[in-house]
DRENZASE-599403 format. One record per residue (C-alpha): residue number from 1; residue in three letters; y, x, z. Coordinates in steps of 0.2 Angstrom, whole numbers, plus 5000, padded with zeros to 4 digits. Last residue first. Example, Ala and Ser with C-alpha at 12.3 -4.5 7.8 and 13.67 -1.06 7.14 Angstrom:
BEGIN
R   k   r    Y    X    Z
R   2 SER 4995 5068 5036
R   1 ALA 4978 5062 5039
This chain:
BEGIN
R   k   r    Y    X    Z
R 532 UNK 4943 4788 4990
R 531 UNK 4924 4786 4995
R 530 UNK 4912 4801 4993
R 529 UNK 4893 4801 4992
R 528 UNK 4879 4806 5002
R 527 UNK 4859 4806 5002
R 526 UNK 4846 4808 5015
R 525 UNK 4828 4810 5010
R 524 UNK 4818 4794 5010
R 523 UNK 4811 4789 5027
R 522 UNK 4794 4780 5029
R 521 UNK 4791 4771 5045
R 520 UNK 4773 4766 5051
R 519 UNK 4772 4753 5065
R 518 UNK 4760 4749 5079
R 517 UNK 4758 4731 5085
R 516 UNK 4744 4732 5098
R 515 UNK 4738 4721 5088
R 514 UNK 4737 4722 5068
R 513 UNK 4748 4732 5058
R 512 UNK 4766 4730 5054
R 511 UNK 4776 4737 5039
R 510 UNK 4791 4748 5038
R 509 UNK 4803 4754 5025
R 508 UNK 4816 4767 5025
R 507 UNK 4832 4773 5015
R 506 UNK 4844 4786 5021
R 505 UNK 4862 4787 5020
R 504 UNK 4878 4797 5022
R 503 UNK 4894 4790 5017
R 502 UNK 4909 4801 5016
R 501 UNK 4927 4795 5017
R 500 UNK 4944 4798 5010
R 499 UNK 4960 4789 5014
R 498 UNK 4963 4791 5032
R 497 UNK 4977 4783 5041
R 496 UNK 4994 4788 5047
R 495 UNK 5003 4778 5060
R 494 UNK 4994 4786 5075
R 493 UNK 4999 4805 5070
R 492 UNK 4997 4816 5085
R 491 UNK 4982 4804 5091
R 490 UNK 4974 4809 5073
R 489 UNK 4973 4802 5056
R 488 UNK 4972 4785 5062
R 487 UNK 4954 4776 5059
R 486 UNK 4952 4763 5046
R 485 UNK 4942 4749 5053
R 484 UNK 4926 4746 5044
R 483 UNK 4917 4737 5029
R 482 UNK 4902 4741 5019
R 481 UNK 4896 4730 5004
R 480 UNK 4878 4734 4999
R 479 UNK 4870 4734 4981
R 478 UNK 4852 4736 4981
R 477 UNK 4848 4726 4966
R 476 UNK 4842 4710 4975
R 475 UNK 4860 4704 4980
R 474 UNK 4875 4707 4991
R 473 UNK 4867 4715 5006
R 472 UNK 4880 4716 5020
R 471 UNK 4886 4732 5030
R 470 UNK 4896 4734 5046
R 469 UNK 4906 4748 5053
R 468 UNK 4917 4741 5067
R 467 UNK 4924 4759 5072
R 466 UNK 4927 4775 5064
R 465 UNK 4931 4788 5077
R 464 UNK 4948 4797 5076
R 463 UNK 4953 4810 5063
R 462 UNK 4953 4828 5067
R 461 UNK 4970 4837 5062
R 460 UNK 4968 4855 5060
R 459 UNK 4967 4867 5075
R 458 UNK 4984 4874 5081
R 457 UNK 4989 4892 5076
R 456 UNK 4984 4906 5087
R 455 UNK 4996 4918 5093
R 454 UNK 5002 4936 5093
R 453 UNK 5016 4948 5095
R 452 UNK 5014 4966 5091
R 451 UNK 5029 4978 5096
R 450 UNK 5041 4983 5082
R 449 UNK 5035 4994 5069
R 448 UNK 5041 5003 5057
R 447 UNK 5058 5010 5054
R 446 UNK 5065 5009 5036
R 445 UNK 5080 5017 5027
R 444 UNK 5088 5006 5014
R 443 UNK 5106 5012 5015
R 442 UNK 5111 4996 5023
R 441 UNK 5098 4999 5036
R 440 UNK 5079 4991 5036
R 439 UNK 5070 4986 5052
R 438 UNK 5052 4983 5052
R 437 UNK 5043 4970 5061
R 436 UNK 5026 4965 5068
R 435 UNK 5014 4950 5069
R 434 UNK 4996 4947 5073
R 433 UNK 4988 4930 5069
R 432 UNK 4973 4921 5077
R 431 UNK 4968 4906 5066
R 430 UNK 4966 4887 5071
R 429 UNK 4975 4882 5055
R 428 UNK 4978 4894 5041
R 427 UNK 4996 4900 5038
R 426 UNK 5008 4895 5024
R 425 UNK 5024 4897 5035
R 424 UNK 5032 4910 5045
R 423 UNK 5048 4904 5053
R 422 UNK 5061 4915 5058
R 421 UNK 5073 4915 5073
R 420 UNK 5084 4923 5067
R 419 UNK 5095 4928 5052
R 418 UNK 5096 4942 5038
R 417 UNK 5077 4944 5034
R 416 UNK 5075 4958 5021
R 415 UNK 5068 4953 5004
R 414 UNK 5049 4950 4998
R 413 UNK 5045 4942 5015
R 412 UNK 5027 4943 5022
R 411 UNK 5021 4961 5021
R 410 UNK 5003 4962 5025
R 409 UNK 4997 4973 5039
R 408 UNK 4988 4990 5037
R 407 UNK 4983 4998 5053
R 406 UNK 4994 5005 5067
R 405 UNK 4991 5020 5078
R 404 UNK 4998 5017 5095
R 403 UNK 5011 5025 5105
R 402 UNK 5025 5024 5092
R 401 UNK 5041 5034 5091
R 400 UNK 5037 5042 5076
R 399 UNK 5022 5032 5067
R 398 UNK 5005 5037 5072
R 397 UNK 4991 5047 5063
R 396 UNK 4974 5044 5070
R 395 UNK 4965 5042 5053
R 394 UNK 4966 5023 5050
R 393 UNK 4961 5017 5033
R 392 UNK 4950 5002 5037
R 391 UNK 4960 4999 5052
R 390 UNK 4966 4982 5046
R 389 UNK 4981 4978 5058
R 388 UNK 4983 4981 5077
R 387 UNK 4974 4965 5081
R 386 UNK 4966 4957 5065
R 385 UNK 4972 4942 5057
R 384 UNK 4987 4952 5050
R 383 UNK 5005 4950 5049
R 382 UNK 5021 4960 5044
R 381 UNK 5039 4953 5045
R 380 UNK 5053 4962 5036
R 379 UNK 5070 4964 5043
R 378 UNK 5088 4965 5038
R 377 UNK 5102 4975 5032
R 376 UNK 5106 4980 5049
R 375 UNK 5122 4978 5058
R 374 UNK 5117 4961 5065
R 373 UNK 5104 4969 5076
R 372 UNK 5092 4955 5083
R 371 UNK 5081 4957 5099
R 370 UNK 5066 4945 5093
R 369 UNK 5061 4929 5087
R 368 UNK 5046 4921 5078
R 367 UNK 5041 4903 5074
R 366 UNK 5024 4901 5067
R 365 UNK 5017 4890 5054
R 364 UNK 5002 4881 5047
R 363 UNK 4995 4871 5062
R 362 UNK 5011 4874 5072
R 361 UNK 5018 4887 5083
R 360 UNK 5033 4891 5093
R 359 UNK 5043 4905 5101
R 358 UNK 5032 4920 5096
R 357 UNK 5039 4936 5103
R 356 UNK 5046 4952 5095
R 355 UNK 5058 4960 5108
R 354 UNK 5060 4976 5099
R 353 UNK 5063 4984 5082
R 352 UNK 5062 5002 5082
R 351 UNK 5079 5010 5080
R 350 UNK 5086 5011 5063
R 349 UNK 5084 5028 5052
R 348 UNK 5097 5040 5055
R 347 UNK 5109 5046 5041
R 346 UNK 5109 5061 5030
R 345 UNK 5115 5049 5016
R 344 UNK 5132 5056 5012
R 343 UNK 5127 5073 5019
R 342 UNK 5125 5080 5000
R 341 UNK 5115 5096 5000
R 340 UNK 5123 5112 4993
R 339 UNK 5129 5118 5011
R 338 UNK 5112 5121 5017
R 337 UNK 5100 5111 5028
R 336 UNK 5088 5122 5039
R 335 UNK 5072 5115 5047
R 334 UNK 5068 5124 5063
R 333 UNK 5054 5127 5076
R 332 UNK 5040 5116 5069
R 331 UNK 5025 5112 5079
R 330 UNK 5011 5103 5069
R 329 UNK 4999 5093 5079
R 328 UNK 5004 5076 5070
R 327 UNK 5006 5084 5052
R 326 UNK 5019 5092 5041
R 325 UNK 5033 5091 5055
R 324 UNK 5052 5088 5053
R 323 UNK 5063 5098 5064
R 322 UNK 5070 5085 5077
R 321 UNK 5084 5087 5073
R 320 UNK 5088 5094 5056
R 319 UNK 5098 5110 5057
R 318 UNK 5115 5114 5048
R 317 UNK 5117 5131 5042
R 316 UNK 5127 5147 5045
R 315 UNK 5131 5140 5062
R 314 UNK 5142 5125 5069
R 313 UNK 5131 5110 5066
R 312 UNK 5115 5102 5073
R 311 UNK 5112 5087 5062
R 310 UNK 5106 5071 5071
R 309 UNK 5091 5059 5075
R 308 UNK 5079 5059 5061
R 307 UNK 5063 5050 5065
R 306 UNK 5048 5061 5061
R 305 UNK 5030 5060 5056
R 304 UNK 5032 5045 5045
R 303 UNK 5018 5033 5043
R 302 UNK 5019 5019 5030
R 301 UNK 5005 5005 5030
R 300 UNK 5003 4997 5013
R 299 UNK 4996 4981 5006
R 298 UNK 4993 4979 4987
R 297 UNK 4976 4971 4989
R 296 UNK 4966 4986 4986
R 295 UNK 4971 4993 5003
R 294 UNK 4984 5007 5006
R 293 UNK 4988 5020 5019
R 292 UNK 5004 5029 5014
R 291 UNK 5007 5045 5024
R 290 UNK 5024 5054 5025
R 289 UNK 5026 5072 5029
R 288 UNK 5042 5076 5037
R 287 UNK 5055 5061 5039
R 286 UNK 5071 5070 5036
R 285 UNK 5067 5083 5024
R 284 UNK 5052 5073 5017
R 283 UNK 5062 5058 5010
R 282 UNK 5058 5040 5013
R 281 UNK 5068 5026 5004
R 280 UNK 5065 5007 5003
R 279 UNK 5070 4999 4986
R 278 UNK 5082 4985 4987
R 277 UNK 5086 4988 4969
R 276 UNK 5104 4993 4973
R 275 UNK 5097 5004 4986
R 274 UNK 5087 5014 4974
R 273 UNK 5102 5015 4962
R 272 UNK 5112 5021 4977
R 271 UNK 5099 5035 4981
R 270 UNK 5100 5041 4962
R 269 UNK 5120 5042 4963
R 268 UNK 5119 5051 4980
R 267 UNK 5109 5064 4972
R 266 UNK 5093 5069 4981
R 265 UNK 5095 5084 4977
R 264 UNK 5107 5098 4981
R 263 UNK 5111 5107 4966
R 262 UNK 5103 5124 4971
R 261 UNK 5091 5118 4984
R 260 UNK 5086 5134 4995
R 259 UNK 5096 5127 5010
R 258 UNK 5086 5111 5012
R 257 UNK 5071 5103 5003
R 256 UNK 5065 5088 4994
R 255 UNK 5050 5076 4991
R 254 UNK 5058 5059 4989
R 253 UNK 5047 5044 4991
R 252 UNK 5053 5027 4984
R 251 UNK 5046 5010 4989
R 250 UNK 5046 4993 4982
R 249 UNK 5048 4999 4964
R 248 UNK 5054 4988 4950
R 247 UNK 5047 4999 4937
R 246 UNK 5058 4992 4923
R 245 UNK 5073 4992 4934
R 244 UNK 5070 5010 4939
R 243 UNK 5068 5015 4922
R 242 UNK 5085 5006 4916
R 241 UNK 5094 5015 4930
R 240 UNK 5089 5032 4925
R 239 UNK 5078 5042 4938
R 238 UNK 5080 5058 4928
R 237 UNK 5094 5057 4914
R 236 UNK 5096 5076 4911
R 235 UNK 5096 5081 4929
R 234 UNK 5099 5064 4940
R 233 UNK 5090 5072 4955
R 232 UNK 5078 5063 4967
R 231 UNK 5066 5078 4969
R 230 UNK 5064 5079 4950
R 229 UNK 5058 5062 4947
R 228 UNK 5056 5051 4962
R 227 UNK 5038 5047 4968
R 226 UNK 5038 5028 4965
R 225 UNK 5027 5016 4975
R 224 UNK 5025 4998 4970
R 223 UNK 5023 5000 4950
R 222 UNK 5029 4985 4940
R 221 UNK 5025 4990 4927
R 220 UNK 5011 4997 4917
R 219 UNK 5011 4984 4903
R 218 UNK 5024 4992 4892
R 217 UNK 5015 5008 4891
R 216 UNK 5023 5016 4875
R 215 UNK 5040 5010 4876
R 214 UNK 5044 5011 4894
R 213 UNK 5034 5028 4895
R 212 UNK 5045 5035 4881
R 211 UNK 5061 5030 4889
R 210 UNK 5056 5039 4905
R 209 UNK 5051 5054 4896
R 208 UNK 5068 5055 4887
R 207 UNK 5076 5053 4905
R 206 UNK 5068 5068 4912
R 205 UNK 5050 5070 4920
R 204 UNK 5051 5083 4935
R 203 UNK 5034 5079 4942
R 202 UNK 5031 5060 4938
R 201 UNK 5019 5053 4951
R 200 UNK 5018 5034 4952
R 199 UNK 5008 5023 4963
R 198 UNK 5000 5006 4963
R 197 UNK 4990 4995 4975
R 196 UNK 4984 4979 4967
R 195 UNK 4966 4986 4964
R 194 UNK 4968 5005 4967
R 193 UNK 4979 5011 4955
R 192 UNK 4987 5028 4950
R 191 UNK 5000 5030 4937
R 190 UNK 5001 5048 4930
R 189 UNK 5016 5059 4923
R 188 UNK 5011 5076 4917
R 187 UNK 5028 5085 4915
R 186 UNK 5030 5094 4899
R 185 UNK 5048 5087 4898
R 184 UNK 5052 5098 4914
R 183 UNK 5045 5114 4906
R 182 UNK 5054 5116 4889
R 181 UNK 5043 5121 4875
R 180 UNK 5034 5105 4872
R 179 UNK 5015 5100 4875
R 178 UNK 5019 5082 4879
R 177 UNK 5011 5074 4895
R 176 UNK 5017 5056 4898
R 175 UNK 5009 5040 4905
R 174 UNK 4992 5047 4910
R 173 UNK 4982 5034 4918
R 172 UNK 4972 5035 4934
R 171 UNK 4962 5020 4939
R 170 UNK 4953 5020 4956
R 169 UNK 4938 5010 4959
R 168 UNK 4926 5022 4949
R 167 UNK 4933 5036 4958
R 166 UNK 4939 5053 4951
R 165 UNK 4932 5054 4933
R 164 UNK 4923 5068 4926
R 163 UNK 4935 5072 4913
R 162 UNK 4942 5063 4899
R 161 UNK 4939 5045 4893
R 160 UNK 4939 5035 4910
R 159 UNK 4942 5016 4906
R 158 UNK 4933 5010 4921
R 157 UNK 4943 5021 4932
R 156 UNK 4948 5039 4931
R 155 UNK 4956 5052 4920
R 154 UNK 4962 5039 4907
R 153 UNK 4971 5046 4891
R 152 UNK 4979 5034 4879
R 151 UNK 4997 5040 4886
R 150 UNK 4992 5057 4879
R 149 UNK 4992 5051 4861
R 148 UNK 4975 5049 4853
R 147 UNK 4968 5060 4838
R 146 UNK 4952 5063 4850
R 145 UNK 4950 5082 4850
R 144 UNK 4968 5087 4848
R 143 UNK 4975 5074 4860
R 142 UNK 4962 5078 4873
R 141 UNK 4965 5097 4871
R 140 UNK 4984 5094 4874
R 139 UNK 4979 5084 4890
R 138 UNK 4971 5100 4896
R 137 UNK 4956 5098 4907
R 136 UNK 4949 5114 4916
R 135 UNK 4932 5114 4925
R 134 UNK 4933 5126 4940
R 133 UNK 4925 5144 4940
R 132 UNK 4938 5149 4953
R 131 UNK 4937 5167 4945
R 130 UNK 4941 5161 4928
R 129 UNK 4956 5151 4935
R 128 UNK 4963 5166 4944
R 127 UNK 4959 5179 4931
R 126 UNK 4976 5185 4926
R 125 UNK 4982 5184 4944
R 124 UNK 5001 5184 4945
R 123 UNK 5005 5173 4930
R 122 UNK 4987 5166 4929
R 121 UNK 4993 5149 4935
R 120 UNK 5008 5150 4925
R 119 UNK 4997 5154 4910
R 118 UNK 4986 5140 4913
R 117 UNK 5002 5129 4915
R 116 UNK 5009 5135 4898
R 115 UNK 4992 5131 4889
R 114 UNK 4993 5113 4891
R 113 UNK 4998 5097 4900
R 112 UNK 4987 5100 4916
R 111 UNK 4971 5097 4925
R 110 UNK 4960 5107 4936
R 109 UNK 4943 5102 4942
R 108 UNK 4932 5108 4956
R 107 UNK 4943 5119 4967
R 106 UNK 4936 5128 4982
R 105 UNK 4950 5132 4994
R 104 UNK 4961 5148 4998
R 103 UNK 4965 5155 4980
R 102 UNK 4967 5138 4972
R 101 UNK 4978 5132 4986
R 100 UNK 4989 5147 4985
R  99 UNK 4991 5145 4965
R  98 UNK 4995 5127 4969
R  97 UNK 5008 5131 4982
R  96 UNK 5017 5142 4968
R  95 UNK 5016 5129 4954
R  94 UNK 5028 5115 4959
R  93 UNK 5043 5124 4964
R  92 UNK 5037 5138 4952
R  91 UNK 5041 5127 4936
R  90 UNK 5024 5127 4926
R  89 UNK 5022 5108 4924
R  88 UNK 5012 5094 4932
R  87 UNK 4999 5105 4940
R  86 UNK 4985 5094 4945
R  85 UNK 4970 5098 4956
R  84 UNK 4954 5087 4958
R  83 UNK 4940 5090 4970
R  82 UNK 4949 5101 4983
R  81 UNK 4935 5108 4994
R  80 UNK 4937 5116 5010
R  79 UNK 4940 5135 5015
R  78 UNK 4947 5130 5031
R  77 UNK 4946 5111 5034
R  76 UNK 4950 5097 5023
R  75 UNK 4964 5089 5032
R  74 UNK 4970 5100 5045
R  73 UNK 4967 5116 5034
R  72 UNK 4976 5107 5020
R  71 UNK 4992 5104 5031
R  70 UNK 4991 5122 5038
R  69 UNK 4990 5129 5020
R  68 UNK 5004 5117 5016
R  67 UNK 5015 5122 5031
R  66 UNK 5022 5141 5026
R  65 UNK 5035 5146 5038
R  64 UNK 5026 5160 5045
R  63 UNK 5023 5166 5027
R  62 UNK 5005 5175 5026
R  61 UNK 4998 5161 5015
R  60 UNK 5010 5167 5002
R  59 UNK 5016 5157 4987
R  58 UNK 5027 5143 4992
R  57 UNK 5038 5132 4981
R  56 UNK 5028 5115 4981
R  55 UNK 5010 5113 4978
R  54 UNK 5008 5101 4963
R  53 UNK 4996 5085 4963
R  52 UNK 4981 5087 4975
R  51 UNK 4966 5076 4973
R  50 UNK 4952 5071 4986
R  49 UNK 4934 5064 4986
R  48 UNK 4927 5052 5000
R  47 UNK 4923 5038 4989
R  46 UNK 4939 5028 4993
R  45 UNK 4951 5043 4987
R  44 UNK 4961 5054 4999
R  43 UNK 4977 5060 4990
R  42 UNK 4988 5075 4993
R  41 UNK 5005 5075 4985
R  40 UNK 5016 5091 4984
R  39 UNK 5033 5092 4976
R  38 UNK 5045 5107 4981
R  37 UNK 5061 5113 4989
R  36 UNK 5059 5124 5004
R  35 UNK 5070 5120 5019
R  34 UNK 5057 5127 5031
R  33 UNK 5040 5126 5022
R  32 UNK 5034 5111 5013
R  31 UNK 5033 5093 5019
R  30 UNK 5018 5084 5011
R  29 UNK 5019 5066 5003
R  28 UNK 5001 5061 5009
R  27 UNK 4992 5046 5000
R  26 UNK 4978 5038 5009
R  25 UNK 4967 5026 4999
R  24 UNK 4957 5011 5005
R  23 UNK 4943 4999 4998
R  22 UNK 4937 4983 5004
R  21 UNK 4954 4976 5009
R  20 UNK 4956 4961 5021
R  19 UNK 4964 4946 5014
R  18 UNK 4978 4938 5023
R  17 UNK 4981 4920 5017
R  16 UNK 4968 4911 5027
R  15 UNK 4960 4896 5018
R  14 UNK 4969 4880 5022
R  13 UNK 4958 4865 5029
R  12 UNK 4958 4847 5023
R  11 UNK 4950 4832 5033
R  10 UNK 4936 4821 5027
R   9 UNK 4930 4806 5037
R   8 UNK 4912 4801 5041
R   7 UNK 4902 4785 5038
R   6 UNK 4883 4785 5043
R   5 UNK 4872 4772 5035
R   4 UNK 4853 4768 5038
R   3 UNK 4846 4759 5023
R   2 UNK 4832 4745 5022
R   1 UNK 4820 4742 5008
């Protein structure tokens, strides 16, 4: 029996760190009417359905300053369908727009804490819900019929136990919804999750509800994206420090208004709590409608309609310049800011970062540099293996000041970068990467993005050729001794030697026949084994 031997050398490669999403969700924090206070969140689910949470303080589609109907017409079309509608509690700065939406669009499912929200919906039209013909799901009915607590209710996902479910890939858990007499503590609070991406929507929940959420749902933190309670106010303990510490949000979104605000939220103290936790802040009165595009791996692209520049003063009111927009094609004439609103943090976001370039590269790292501004809190690095970012959730919306739409990038650093140049490590070899920056002010306003810089990391080390391979039969049992010259790891590392090899072999036999000496050769299937 003879053997044919081939000796090869192993080399190691890294798996790319960036993971593309397989499912995407879009969450809009909608600008209301001119200087009008109110929550409204619109969600586009992976399966194509949608949901709306509250509708802000507007009630007439004839109001020239109304933005919500224009926004919904833009997104779902005139007379379109709203699959899931939540009224968190019966205050009019949450309910009026929901009434308008139910009158103007086709609503399939309506969710609330209990009868008080039903009464509010019918307060100016006793048959509004009946005429709509939508299914109604009260959390008070869930608790009465199941003997479970509100925080044991799941509206969507694999644990759905109430209602038709929103999307099998989206988990929606009720964290609080108590059928009490006071409106704010009634707020229906939910956590929405798509894989690793997590959102909190709390209506006007107060400190007591925040305490109960921490006690009753201890495994639901952290949550990446926080819709601030009660428009960012500190009323009755809303947005308390212990709750923010428990949640550890990366981003806070504050739906707020202007001249009609009585006590001027967001409160300075709440903004400062968020800053202390290094939580990035967005607010509708300066940013307009804000869109969050998320994949199922915990990556977020955030698109603001506006980048605030200054307040025009001297008249009865101060005017936000440029006036914030509700959607890209929206033309807004004016947005007034009243005297009740604190001016402490009515400040500009940073300029778009610029000059980003790759200055060096290796197999598993890249060095970046850019036009550095030392007055900022710092910068975040974003990267993707796809030019322009992962475009799976793109919808045509562009960040203020940018000429191109961006997809979803992965944020690299967990805290702002405070020096430059900066080395990004842990990358795959021989892989194309695309980088951008966001800039963060000391008051934690963010501006996305810089120009995109790209490079391809160096290929992996490939060992040199094995030389002087020889073999010797040791005995009749088929044992063979192999020897060779150990090659260097590579020409770039001539002093290092490979320590792992692979032997590939096949057995064969032959026999001679009579003249003119033809031969028959029989090969066995090739086999292989490793040598350390």
